[in-house]
C-alpha positions in Angstrom: -26.3 -25.5 10.8 -22.7 -26.5 11.3 -21.2 -28.0 8.2 -19.7 -31.4 8.9 -17.2 -32.1 6.2 -14.0 -34.1 5.9 -11.1 -32.9 8.0 -8.8 -32.3 5.0 -11.2 -30.0 3.2 -12.1 -28.2 6.4 -8.4 -27.5 7.1 -7.9 -26.3 3.5 -10.7 -23.8 3.8 -9.5 -22.6 7.2 -6.0 -22.2 5.7 -7.5 -20.0 3.0 -9.3 -17.9 5.6 -6.0 -17.3 7.5 -4.3 -16.1 4.4 -7.2 -13.7 3.5 -8.1 -11.7 6.6 -11.1 -9.5 6.7 -12.4 -10.5 3.3 -15.8 -11.5 1.9 -15.6 -13.5 -1.3 -18.6 -14.7 -3.2 -18.1 -17.1 -6.1 -21.0 -17.9 -8.4 -21.8 -19.5 -11.7 -22.2 -16.9 -14.6 -26.0 -17.3 -14.6 -26.5 -17.8 -10.9 -28.9 -15.1 -9.8 -29.8 -16.6 -6.5 -26.3 -16.6 -5.0 -26.3 -12.9 -3.9 -29.6 -13.5 -2.1 -28.2 -16.5 -0.3 -25.1 -14.5 0.6 -27.2 -11.8 2.2 -29.2 -14.4 4.2 -26.0 -16.0 5.4 -24.5 -12.7 6.5 -27.6 -11.8 8.5 -27.4 -15.2 10.1 -23.8 -14.5 11.1 -24.5 -11.1 12.5 -27.3 -12.5 14.6 -25.2 -15.3 16.0 -21.9 -13.4 16.5 -21.1 -10.9 19.2 -21.6 -7.2 18.8 -18.0 -6.4 18.1 -18.0 -8.1 14.7 -15.9 -6.0 12.2 -16.7 -6.5 8.6 -13.9 -6.3 6.0 -13.6 -5.7 2.3 -16.4 -7.0 0.1 -15.4 -8.4 -3.3 -17.6 -10.0 -5.9 -16.1 -12.0 -8.7 -17.5 -14.1 -11.6 -14.8 -16.7 -11.5 -14.1 -19.4 -8.8 -12.2 -18.2 -5.8 -9.4 -20.2 -4.1 -12.0 -21.1 -1.4 -14.3 -22.7 -4.0 -11.6 -25.3 -4.7 -12.2 -26.6 -1.2 -15.3 -28.3 -2.6 -14.7 -28.4 -6.3 -17.4 -30.5 -8.0 -19.7 -30.4 -5.0 -20.7 -26.7 -4.6 -22.0 -24.4 -7.3 -21.3 -21.4 -5.1 -19.5 -20.6 -1.9 -19.2 -17.7 0.5 -16.0 -17.1 2.4 -16.7 -14.6 5.2 -13.9 -13.4 7.5 -14.5 -11.4 10.7 -13.3 -10.8 14.2 -15.0 -13.6 16.0 -12.8 -16.4 17.4 -13.7 -20.0 16.7 -16.9 -19.4 14.8 -17.7 -21.9 12.0 -21.1 -21.9 10.5 -22.9 -22.3 7.1 -25.9 -23.3 5.2 -26.1 -26.6 3.3 -28.6 -28.0 0.9 -29.2 -27.9 -2.8 -27.3 -24.6 -3.2 -25.0 -24.7 -0.2 -22.8 -22.0 1.2 -19.7 -22.3 3.4 -19.0 -19.6 6.0 -15.9 -19.7 8.2 -14.0 -17.3 10.4 -10.5 -17.2 11.8 -9.0 -15.1 14.6 -7.0 -12.1 13.5 -3.5 -12.1 14.9 -2.1 -8.8 16.0 1.5 -8.0 15.3 4.1 -7.8 18.1 5.3 -4.4 19.2 8.6 -3.7 20.8 10.4 -0.5 21.9 12.6 1.5 19.7 14.3 4.9 20.4 13.6 8.2 18.8 17.0 9.8 17.9 15.9 13.0 16.3 12.8 14.9 15.1 12.7 18.0 12.9 10.5 19.8 10.3 10.8 18.2 6.9 9.9 21.4 5.0 9.9 25.1 5.6 6.2 25.2 6.1 3.5 22.8 7.0 3.2 20.0 9.5 5.4 17.3 8.0 8.3 16.0 10.2 11.3 13.8 9.7 11.8 11.3 12.5 14.9 9.2 12.9 14.5 6.0 14.9 17.1 3.6 16.3 16.0 0.0 16.0 18.7 -2.6 15.4 16.1 -5.3 14.9 14.2 -3.4 12.2 17.4 -2.1 10.6 18.4 -5.7 9.9 15.0 -6.6 8.5 14.7 -3.6 6.2 16.0 -4.8 2.8 13.9 -3.1 0.0 12.9 0.5 -0.5 9.1 0.8 0.0 8.8 -1.4 3.0 7.1 -0.1 6.1 6.3 -0.8 9.8 3.6 -0.1 12.2 4.2 2.4 15.0 2.2 3.7 17.9 2.6 6.2 20.8 0.5 6.3 23.9 -3.0 4.7 23.7 -3.5 5.6 20.0 -4.3 3.0 17.4 -1.1 1.9 15.5 -0.4 3.5 12.1 1.5 2.3 9.0 4.6 4.3 8.1 6.9 3.8 5.2 10.7 4.0 5.7 12.2 7.0 4.0 16.0 6.2 3.9 17.8 3.5 1.9 18.4 0.0 3.4 21.7 -0.6 5.2 21.9 2.6 7.2 22.4 2.7 11.0 18.9 4.0 11.7 15.4 4.3 10.1 14.0 7.6 8.8 10.3 8.3 8.6 8.4 11.3 7.0 5.2 11.9 9.0 2.4 14.5 8.7 1.0 15.7 12.0 -2.6 14.8 12.1 -4.8 13.6 15.0 -4.0 10.1 16.3 -0.8 8.1 16.1 0.9 10.4 13.6 0.3 13.5 15.7 1.4 11.8 18.8 4.7 10.6 17.2 5.5 14.2 16.0 5.1 15.5 19.6 7.8 13.1 21.0 11.3 14.3 21.9 14.6 12.8 21.2 15.3 9.9 23.6 11.7 9.0 23.9 10.5 5.4 23.3 8.5 4.5 20.2 6.6 1.2 19.9 7.0 -0.5 16.5 6.6 -3.8 14.8 8.9 -5.8 12.6 9.4 -4.4 9.0 6.5 -5.3 6.7 5.6 -5.4 3.0 7.3 -6.4 -0.2 8.6 -2.9 -1.0 8.7 -1.8 -4.6 9.5 -4.8 -6.8 12.0 -3.0 -8.9 13.5 -6.3 -10.2 10.4 -6.6 -12.5 11.4 -3.6 -14.6 15.1 -3.1 -13.7 16.4 -4.2 -17.2 17.1 -0.8 -18.7 17.5 -2.2 -22.2 14.1 -3.9 -22.1 12.3 -1.1 -20.2 13.6 2.0 -22.1 10.3 3.5 -22.9 10.2 5.8 -20.0 10.0 5.4 -16.2 7.3 7.5 -14.6 7.3 8.1 -10.8 4.3 9.7 -9.1 4.4 10.7 -5.4 2.6 13.2 -3.2 3.4 14.5 0.3 4.8 11.9 2.7 4.5 9.4 -0.1 7.8 10.8 -1.4 9.6 9.2 1.5 10.0 5.7 0.1 10.8 7.3 -3.4 13.6 9.1 -1.6 14.8 5.8 -0.3 14.9 4.4 -3.9 16.8 7.5 -5.1 19.4 7.3 -2.3 19.8 3.5 -2.9 20.9 4.2 -6.5 17.9 2.5 -8.0 17.6 4.9 -10.9 21.3 5.3 -11.8 21.7 5.1 -15.5 17.9 4.9 -16.1 16.7 6.3 -19.4 13.8 8.8 -19.8 13.0 9.4 -16.1 10.1 11.6 -15.1 9.3 12.1 -11.4 6.1 14.0 -10.6 6.2 15.2 -7.0 3.1 16.8 -5.5 2.9 19.2 -2.6 0.9 22.2 -1.5 3.6 24.7 -2.4 7.4 24.8 -2.8 7.8 25.6 0.9 5.7 22.6 1.8 7.8 20.1 -0.2 10.2 17.9 1.9 13.7 17.3 0.6 13.4 20.0 -2.1 16.9 21.2 -1.2 18.4 17.8 -2.1 17.2 17.7 -5.7 20.2 19.3 -7.2 22.7 17.1 -5.3 20.8 13.9 -6.4 20.9 15.1 -10.0 24.6 15.9 -10.0 25.4 12.5 -8.4 23.5 10.8 -11.2 20.8 9.4 -8.9 17.9 10.6 -11.0 18.7 8.7 -14.2 20.8 9.7 -17.2 18.7 12.7 -18.3 20.6 15.9 -19.1 17.7 17.9 -17.5 16.3 17.8 -14.0 13.6 15.0 -14.2 11.8 16.0 -10.9 8.7 17.9 -11.9 7.1 19.7 -8.9 3.3 19.8 -8.9 1.8 22.4 -6.5 -1.9 22.3 -5.5 -1.7 26.0 -4.5 0.3 29.0 -5.7 3.3 30.3 -3.8 1.2 32.9 -2.0 -1.0 30.1 -0.5 -4.1 31.4 -2.3 -7.0 29.1 -2.5 -6.7 28.7 -6.3 -5.6 25.2 -7.2 -2.8 24.8 -9.7 -3.1 21.1 -10.2 -2.6 17.6 -8.8 -0.1 14.9 -9.9 -2.8 12.7 -11.4 -4.2 15.6 -13.5 -1.0 17.2 -14.8 1.1 14.1 -15.6 2.0 14.0 -19.3 2.3 10.6 -20.8 3.6 10.5 -24.3 3.5 7.3 -26.3 4.9 8.9 -29.5 7.3 6.4 -31.0 7.3 4.4 -27.7 6.0 0.9 -27.1 4.0 1.2 -23.9 5.1 -2.3 -23.0 8.7 -0.9 -22.5 7.5 1.8 -20.1 7.2 1.5 -16.3 5.7 3.4 -13.4 6.0 3.8 -9.7 3.2 5.2 -7.6 3.2 6.2 -4.0 0.5 8.3 -2.5 -3.2 8.3 -1.5 -5.7 5.9 -2.8 -7.5 8.3 -5.2 -4.3 9.3 -6.9 -3.2 5.7 -7.2 -6.4 4.5 -8.7 -6.7 7.4 -11.2 -3.1 7.0 -12.3 -3.4 3.2 -12.7 -6.4 3.7 -15.0 -4.7 6.5 -16.9 -1.5 4.4 -17.4 -3.3 1.2 -18.5 -6.3 2.4 -20.4 -5.1 5.7 -21.9 -1.4 5.0 -22.3 -1.5 1.3 -22.8 1.1 0.3 -20.1 0.8 -3.3 -18.9 -0.5 -3.4 -15.4 2.5 -5.6 -14.3 4.8 -2.7 -15.2 3.2 -0.5 -12.5 4.9 -0.8 -9.2 3.4 0.0 -5.7 4.6 -0.9 -2.3 1.3 -2.4 -1.0 
């Protein structure tokens, strides 16, 4: 049954959908046990009515009202906002316990041509490469370390790649691991080849939140693995950590020879780009020994040492850039074990 509501409320709900792509949100009263059942029925109804190329997004259940619920505040006890790739489909179930279901077309980003200036191995061993790309358009858009862009080569699906040099330079640098798909195709290009890319995306690392060194003097912990060190390198070269107290930078790689930019550590340290410590604050973490044996020596999320002795955790801060598992483990470790406020933990996504 199509829901026939006032235009204003309908537009408000559709506006919410456009701001939250590929998302399923279920809001329910604390004791409302029937809402999940109604949600399931509604999803089955949608899949039956929609075309076969429907792509489901993230599922999220929450016990407090979602923004979508405000569309009919006082009228609905529960509401389901369901987003999928199906243009112009609006449907729902009404009655004593109504549900609202709506969909909005996903807008694809615009791609334009950029030029690959150079490509080289980023480390002595392994399949990680440094690509330098010329794009005057993206260069002007890049303002904050941690921002990224989408790139593609050939018929491959686009990938997201963080920028690895500081803002304001004449070209953009990327650190990319050669794996099947777009990343692998990009590493097989030659200087002078065309690269398709989008405008610069993302908020970057919101360093302004913790930039006051007098207020946040309880330690700054940086965690990065593999190509995730690229945007951290951008922060270092931009002078973000100059004068910062109590820096610790945990950098994970397979072995010393698999660690990009290892030869630049000493220069950064001598230039004061790694904080005010008298000792090298970069702590390499290797998952294998130098002889490439299968024995695992450790991972960043496992070996990080967080000391709260004499330190107010509210004055500490952290930056995380790496795969999802590492990020989630470290967030839990920082907040629950160390006591760091969640807002003091910075990511670029």
